[in-house]
C-alpha positions as a Markdown table, in Angstrom:
| # | Residue | x | y | z |
|---|---|---|---|---|
| 1 | Met | 1.0 | 3.6 | -1.1 |
| 2 | Arg | 4.5 | 2.7 | 0.1 |
| 3 | Met | 7.6 | 4.4 | -1.1 |
| 4 | Asp | 9.8 | 2.7 | -3.7 |
| 5 | Pro | 12.7 | 1.0 | -1.8 |
| 6 | Val | 15.1 | 1.7 | -4.6 |
| 7 | Ile | 14.5 | 5.5 | -4.2 |
| 8 | Leu | 15.3 | 5.2 | -0.5 |
| 9 | Leu | 18.4 | 3.2 | -1.1 |
| 10 | Ala | 19.6 | 5.5 | -3.8 |
| 11 | Glu | 19.2 | 8.5 | -1.5 |
| 12 | Glu | 21.2 | 6.8 | 1.2 |
| 13 | Leu | 23.9 | 6.0 | -1.4 |
| 14 | Arg | 24.1 | 9.6 | -2.5 |
| 15 | Glu | 24.4 | 10.7 | 1.2 |
| 16 | Ala | 27.2 | 8.1 | 1.8 |
| 17 | Glu | 29.1 | 9.2 | -1.3 |
| 18 | Glu | 28.9 | 12.8 | -0.3 |
| 19 | Ala | 30.1 | 12.0 | 3.2 |
| 20 | Leu | 33.0 | 10.0 | 1.7 |
| 21 | Arg | 34.0 | 13.0 | -0.4 |
| 22 | Val | 34.1 | 15.1 | 2.8 |
| 23 | Ala | 36.0 | 12.5 | 4.8 |
| 24 | Thr | 38.5 | 12.2 | 1.9 |
| 25 | Cys | 39.1 | 16.0 | 1.8 |
| 26 | Glu | 39.5 | 16.0 | 5.6 |
| 27 | Arg | 41.9 | 13.0 | 5.3 |
| 28 | Arg | 39.9 | 10.9 | 7.8 |
| 29 | Gln | 40.9 | 7.5 | 6.7 |
| 30 | Asp | 39.0 | 5.6 | 9.4 |
| 31 | Val | 35.7 | 7.3 | 8.5 |
| 32 | Ala | 36.4 | 6.9 | 4.8 |
| 33 | His | 37.0 | 3.1 | 5.2 |
| 34 | Cys | 33.6 | 2.7 | 7.0 |
| 35 | Leu | 31.9 | 4.8 | 4.4 |
| 36 | Leu | 33.4 | 2.7 | 1.6 |
| 37 | Leu | 32.0 | -0.5 | 3.2 |
| 38 | Gln | 28.6 | 1.2 | 3.6 |
| 39 | Ile | 28.6 | 2.3 | -0.1 |
| 40 | Arg | 29.5 | -1.3 | -1.2 |
| 41 | Leu | 26.6 | -2.7 | 0.9 |
| 42 | Leu | 24.2 | -0.1 | -0.5 |
| 43 | Arg | 25.2 | -0.8 | -4.1 |
| 44 | Asn | 24.7 | -4.6 | -3.5 |
| 45 | Cys | 21.3 | -3.9 | -1.9 |
| 46 | Leu | 20.4 | -1.8 | -5.0 |
| 47 | Thr | 21.5 | -4.5 | -7.3 |
| 48 | Asp | 19.2 | -7.0 | -5.6 |
| 49 | Ser | 16.2 | -4.6 | -5.3 |
| 50 | Ala | 13.4 | -4.5 | -7.7 |
| 51 | Pro | 11.8 | -1.0 | -8.1 |
| 52 | Thr | 8.1 | -0.6 | -7.7 |
| 53 | Ser | 7.8 | 2.5 | -9.8 |
| 54 | Ala | 9.2 | 4.3 | -12.9 |
| 55 | Leu | 11.1 | 6.6 | -10.5 |
| 56 | Gly | 12.9 | 3.7 | -9.0 |
| 57 | Ala | 13.6 | 2.3 | -12.4 |
| 58 | Gly | 15.2 | 5.6 | -13.4 |
| 59 | Glu | 17.5 | 5.4 | -10.3 |
| 60 | Leu | 18.6 | 1.9 | -11.2 |
| 61 | Leu | 19.3 | 3.1 | -14.8 |
| 62 | Arg | 21.6 | 5.8 | -13.5 |
| 63 | Leu | 23.4 | 3.3 | -11.4 |
| 64 | Ala | 23.7 | 0.9 | -14.4 |
| 65 | Val | 25.4 | 3.6 | -16.4 |
| 66 | Glu | 28.3 | 3.5 | -13.9 |
| 67 | Tyr | 28.7 | -0.3 | -14.6 |
| 68 | Leu | 28.8 | 0.0 | -18.4 |
| 69 | Pro | 32.1 | -1.0 | -20.0 |
| 70 | Gln | 34.2 | 2.0 | -20.8 |
| 71 | Pro | 33.8 | 2.5 | -24.6 |
| 72 | Gln | 30.0 | 2.6 | -24.3 |
| 73 | Thr | 29.4 | 6.4 | -24.1 |
| 74 | Arg | 26.5 | 6.4 | -26.6 |
| 75 | Leu | 24.7 | 3.7 | -24.5 |
| 76 | Ala | 25.4 | 5.7 | -21.4 |
| 77 | Asp | 24.0 | 8.9 | -22.9 |
| 78 | His | 20.9 | 7.2 | -24.2 |
| 79 | Met | 20.3 | 5.4 | -20.9 |
| 80 | Gly | 20.7 | 8.8 | -19.1 |
| 81 | Glu | 17.9 | 10.2 | -21.3 |
| 82 | Ile | 15.6 | 7.3 | -20.6 |
| 83 | Ala | 16.4 | 7.6 | -16.8 |
| 84 | Lys | 15.4 | 11.2 | -17.0 |
| 85 | Arg | 12.1 | 10.4 | -18.7 |
| 86 | Leu | 11.4 | 7.6 | -16.2 |
| 87 | Ser | 12.1 | 10.0 | -13.3 |
| 88 | Glu | 9.5 | 12.4 | -14.8 |
| 89 | Gly | 7.0 | 9.5 | -14.9 |
| 90 | Glu | 7.1 | 9.1 | -18.7 |
| 91 | Arg | 7.2 | 5.6 | -19.9 |
| 92 | Ala | 7.6 | 4.7 | -23.6 |
| 93 | Leu | 7.4 | 1.3 | -25.3 |
| 94 | Gly | 10.5 | 2.1 | -27.5 |
| 95 | Asp | 12.6 | 2.7 | -24.4 |
| 96 | Val | 11.5 | -0.6 | -22.9 |
| 97 | Ile | 12.4 | -2.5 | -26.1 |
| 98 | Trp | 15.7 | -0.8 | -26.4 |
| 99 | Leu | 16.6 | -1.5 | -22.7 |
| 100 | Arg | 15.8 | -5.2 | -23.2 |
| 101 | Ala | 18.0 | -5.4 | -26.2 |
| 102 | Val | 20.9 | -3.7 | -24.4 |
| 103 | Ala | 20.5 | -6.0 | -21.4 |
| 104 | Asp | 20.7 | -9.0 | -23.7 |
| 105 | Ala | 23.8 | -7.6 | -25.5 |
| 106 | Leu | 25.5 | -6.8 | -22.2 |
| 107 | Glu | 24.9 | -10.3 | -20.8 |
| 108 | Asn | 26.2 | -12.0 | -23.9 |
| 109 | Gly | 28.8 | -9.7 | -25.4 |
| 110 | Thr | 31.2 | -8.7 | -22.7 |
| 111 | Asp | 34.1 | -10.5 | -21.1 |
| 112 | Asp | 34.4 | -8.5 | -17.9 |
| 113 | Gln | 32.1 | -8.6 | -14.9 |
| 114 | Arg | 30.8 | -5.0 | -15.5 |
| 115 | Gly | 28.6 | -6.0 | -18.4 |
| 116 | Pro | 26.5 | -8.7 | -16.7 |
| 117 | Arg | 26.2 | -6.5 | -13.6 |
| 118 | Ala | 24.9 | -3.6 | -15.7 |
| 119 | Ala | 22.5 | -6.1 | -17.5 |
| 120 | Arg | 21.2 | -7.3 | -14.1 |
| 121 | Leu | 20.5 | -3.7 | -13.1 |
| 122 | Leu | 18.8 | -3.0 | -16.4 |
| 123 | Arg | 16.5 | -6.1 | -16.1 |
| 124 | Ser | 15.6 | -5.0 | -12.6 |
| 125 | Ala | 14.9 | -1.4 | -13.8 |
| 126 | Leu | 12.6 | -2.9 | -16.5 |
| 127 | Val | 10.5 | -4.5 | -13.7 |
| 128 | Gly | 9.7 | -1.0 | -12.4 |
| 129 | Ala | 9.4 | 0.6 | -15.8 |
| 130 | Thr | 6.8 | -1.9 | -17.0 |
| 131 | Arg | 4.8 | -2.1 | -13.8 |
| 132 | Pro | 1.2 | -1.2 | -14.4 |
| 133 | Val | 0.0 | 2.1 | -13.0 |
| 134 | Leu | -3.3 | 2.1 | -11.1 |
| 135 | Ile | -5.4 | 5.2 | -11.4 |
| 136 | His | -8.3 | 5.5 | -8.9 |
| 137 | Arg | -11.3 | 7.5 | -10.1 |
| 138 | Cys | -13.8 | 9.1 | -7.9 |
| 139 | Val | -17.3 | 7.9 | -8.7 |
| 140 | Leu | -20.0 | 10.4 | -8.1 |
| 141 | Ser | -23.6 | 9.5 | -7.6 |
| 142 | Gln | -26.0 | 10.8 | -10.2 |
| 143 | Gln | -27.3 | 13.4 | -7.7 |
| 144 | Asp | -23.8 | 14.7 | -7.0 |
| 145 | Ser | -22.9 | 14.9 | -10.7 |
| 146 | Gln | -26.0 | 16.9 | -11.5 |
| 147 | Ala | -25.2 | 19.3 | -8.6 |
| 148 | Gln | -21.7 | 19.7 | -9.9 |
| 149 | Thr | -23.0 | 20.3 | -13.5 |
| 150 | Ser | -25.4 | 23.0 | -12.3 |
| 151 | Arg | -22.6 | 24.7 | -10.4 |
| 152 | Leu | -20.4 | 24.8 | -13.4 |
| 153 | Gln | -23.3 | 26.2 | -15.6 |
| 154 | Glu | -23.9 | 29.0 | -13.0 |
| 155 | Gln | -20.3 | 30.1 | -13.3 |
């Protein structure tokens, strides 16, 4: 199974942001400028990426919190809780419904560019959060299952 591309991009973004903090403290403006360009590119890539897992959806929700309009702290807190649950692999129908409603409200209810961008990230996160999970089960032959049952009975 391939790694979720959103997780890889989010890790690169965290590394670039940390390097930017170091370059800023060391007052290396040329490095900081290059890192700012890299961060902008990574954020754009993340905006255009669709997660393939609940983990990737959680990463996009964390990023979407940064794009929420300022007075939306209750939304940010609730989205952070959902992102944490998704990162732990827990998906709930109520969270999906709430996120869809928030995405609709952000698309239609804000005048600045931050709301629609956050809504786009939410919709992309929903793709990963609602993706079906495949569980492969091992099928034992009747002879193998009888042998396993007898071993368990002996113990």
